[in-house]
C-alpha positions as CSV (number, residue, x, y, z in Angstrom):
1,M,2.9,-8.1,-73.5
2,A,1.1,-6.9,-70.4
3,T,2.6,-4.2,-68.2
4,A,2.8,-4.6,-64.4
5,P,0.3,-2.5,-62.4
6,D,1.6,0.8,-61.1
7,N,1.5,0.5,-57.3
8,T,2.8,4.0,-56.7
9,P,0.5,5.7,-54.2
10,D,-1.4,8.7,-55.6
11,A,0.2,11.9,-54.2
12,R,-3.2,13.4,-53.4
13,V,-4.1,10.3,-51.3
14,V,-0.7,10.5,-49.5
15,R,-1.3,14.3,-48.8
16,T,-4.8,13.7,-47.6
17,R,-3.8,10.9,-45.2
18,N,-0.9,13.0,-43.9
19,D,-3.1,16.0,-43.4
20,I,-5.6,13.9,-41.5
21,L,-3.0,12.2,-39.4
22,A,-1.4,15.5,-38.5
23,A,-4.8,16.8,-37.5
24,A,-5.4,13.7,-35.4
25,L,-2.2,14.3,-33.5
26,K,-3.2,17.9,-33.0
27,V,-6.6,16.9,-31.6
28,L,-5.0,14.4,-29.3
29,A,-2.5,16.9,-28.0
30,D,-4.9,19.8,-27.7
31,E,-8.1,18.1,-26.6
32,G,-7.3,14.6,-25.5
33,Q,-8.4,11.2,-26.7
34,E,-12.1,11.7,-26.1
35,A,-12.2,14.5,-28.7
36,L,-10.8,12.2,-31.4
37,T,-14.0,11.3,-33.3
38,H,-14.4,10.9,-37.0
39,P,-16.8,13.9,-37.4
40,H,-14.6,16.2,-35.2
41,L,-11.4,15.2,-37.0
42,A,-13.0,15.8,-40.4
43,R,-13.9,19.3,-39.3
44,V,-10.4,20.0,-37.9
45,A,-8.6,18.5,-40.9
46,G,-10.9,20.1,-43.5
47,Y,-12.0,16.9,-45.1
48,S,-15.3,15.0,-45.3
49,R,-16.3,12.4,-42.7
50,A,-16.6,10.0,-45.6
51,T,-12.9,10.5,-46.4
52,V,-11.9,10.0,-42.8
53,Y,-14.0,6.8,-42.5
54,K,-12.7,5.5,-45.8
55,H,-9.1,5.6,-44.6
56,W,-9.8,4.6,-41.0
57,P,-13.1,2.7,-40.5
58,T,-12.7,2.6,-36.7
59,R,-11.3,5.0,-34.1
60,G,-8.8,2.3,-33.2
61,D,-7.5,2.3,-36.8
62,L,-7.1,6.0,-36.6
63,L,-5.3,6.0,-33.2
64,R,-3.0,3.2,-34.3
65,E,-1.9,4.8,-37.5
66,A,-1.6,8.3,-36.0
67,F,0.9,7.0,-33.4
68,H,2.7,4.9,-35.9
69,W,3.0,8.0,-38.1
70,L,4.5,9.9,-35.1
71,N,7.1,7.2,-34.8
72,D,9.0,8.6,-37.7
73,M,10.5,11.4,-35.7
74,P,14.0,12.6,-36.6
75,H,17.1,11.7,-34.6
76,H,20.6,13.1,-34.4
77,T,23.2,11.2,-36.4
78,P,26.1,10.4,-34.1
79,T,29.5,11.9,-35.0
80,G,31.6,10.0,-32.4
81,D,31.9,12.7,-29.8
82,L,29.8,11.1,-27.1
83,R,29.0,14.2,-25.0
84,E,28.1,16.4,-28.0
85,D,26.1,13.6,-29.6
86,L,24.1,13.0,-26.4
87,I,23.4,16.8,-26.1
88,A,22.4,16.9,-29.8
89,E,20.0,13.9,-29.5
90,L,18.4,15.4,-26.4
91,T,18.1,18.8,-28.1
92,M,16.5,17.0,-31.1
93,F,14.0,15.3,-28.7
94,R,13.2,18.7,-27.1
95,T,12.6,20.2,-30.6
96,V,10.4,17.3,-31.6
97,M,8.5,17.6,-28.3
98,R,7.9,21.3,-28.9
99,V,6.9,20.9,-32.6
100,Y,4.7,17.8,-32.2
101,R,3.8,18.2,-28.5
102,V,5.1,14.7,-27.9
103,D,4.8,15.1,-24.1
104,R,1.0,15.4,-24.4
105,L,0.8,12.7,-27.0
106,L,2.8,10.3,-24.9
107,A,0.5,11.0,-22.0
108,V,-2.5,10.1,-24.2
109,L,-0.7,7.0,-25.4
110,A,0.2,5.9,-21.9
111,D,-3.4,6.2,-20.9
112,L,-4.6,4.2,-23.9
113,A,-2.0,1.5,-23.3
114,V,-3.5,0.8,-19.9
115,S,-6.6,-0.8,-21.5
116,S,-5.3,-1.9,-24.9
117,K,-2.6,-4.4,-25.6
118,E,-2.2,-3.1,-29.1
119,M,-1.7,0.5,-27.9
120,A,0.8,-0.8,-25.3
121,Q,2.7,-2.5,-28.1
122,I,2.7,0.8,-30.1
123,R,3.9,2.6,-26.9
124,D,6.7,0.1,-26.5
125,E,7.8,0.4,-30.1
126,M,7.7,4.2,-29.9
127,V,9.8,4.2,-26.7
128,D,12.3,1.7,-28.1
129,D,12.7,3.8,-31.2
130,G,12.9,7.0,-29.3
131,E,15.6,5.6,-26.9
132,A,17.6,3.6,-29.5
133,V,20.0,6.3,-30.5
134,I,20.8,7.3,-27.0
135,R,21.1,3.7,-25.9
136,S,23.5,2.9,-28.7
137,M,25.7,5.9,-27.9
138,L,25.7,5.1,-24.2
139,A,26.6,1.4,-24.9
140,T,30.0,2.6,-25.8
141,V,30.7,3.5,-22.2
142,A,28.2,1.6,-20.1
143,H,26.6,-1.8,-19.8
144,G,24.1,-3.6,-17.7
145,P,22.2,-1.6,-15.1
146,A,24.3,1.5,-15.7
147,L,23.3,1.5,-19.4
148,E,19.7,0.9,-18.6
149,A,19.6,3.7,-16.0
150,A,21.3,6.2,-18.2
151,S,19.2,5.3,-21.2
152,L,16.1,6.0,-19.1
153,M,17.3,9.0,-17.3
154,L,18.4,11.2,-20.1
155,P,15.2,11.2,-22.3
156,G,13.2,10.9,-19.1
157,F,14.7,14.1,-17.8
158,V,13.6,16.0,-21.0
159,L,10.1,14.4,-20.8
160,N,9.7,15.1,-17.1
161,A,10.7,18.8,-17.5
162,A,8.1,19.2,-20.3
163,M,5.3,17.4,-18.5
164,L,5.8,18.5,-14.9
165,H,7.8,21.7,-15.0
166,D,6.1,23.9,-17.6
167,G,8.3,23.2,-20.6
168,P,11.3,21.2,-21.8
169,P,14.8,22.0,-20.4
170,D,17.0,24.7,-22.0
171,D,20.5,24.0,-23.5
172,D,22.3,24.5,-20.2
173,L,20.1,22.0,-18.4
174,I,20.5,19.4,-21.1
175,A,24.3,19.8,-21.1
176,A,24.3,19.5,-17.3
177,A,22.2,16.3,-17.4
178,V,24.6,14.8,-19.9
179,D,27.6,15.8,-17.9
180,I,26.1,14.4,-14.6
181,T,25.2,11.1,-16.3
182,L,28.6,10.7,-17.9
183,A,30.4,11.5,-14.7
184,G,28.3,8.9,-12.9
185,I,29.2,6.3,-15.5
186,R,32.9,7.2,-15.2
187,A,32.8,7.1,-11.4
188,K,31.4,3.6,-11.5
189,D,34.4,2.3,-13.6
């Protein structure tokens, strides 16, 4: 009796791919999209050009998978305390932004999305995923335009501070933004 083929990925291949994708995001954040070439990435990641080309034959393949890989960022698990949950999710976003430099990566992705429908789709998926937890929490107290505005304002506040004000907001500013947003929603009722 024949046995089924083992489709379990080789741990070394997974590690290699993850190392190279992490290096790709680092290059994008540190040096911008023009610096992301196969030869440069191979040097930064410490692998051969052949390895990089084997996994990602084109620059587009590499960009696409790097941003998809970034899409697996952690989120806060809601507990039911809306204020505290919103603060915790925004704090998680701030942490992810600091660790992975998401502000810079989103700027690169936004630029790429202007000229590429595929990158625009990746941007949209990334934004939808990033806002999903906050949107679902806010949906318990808001709907329609108020829900849309609050869902854009809270993560937008963290991103704006990181991109335009020399770093993401501190805990007090995050709490104040949540309080102002919730007060505005309550005042509308």
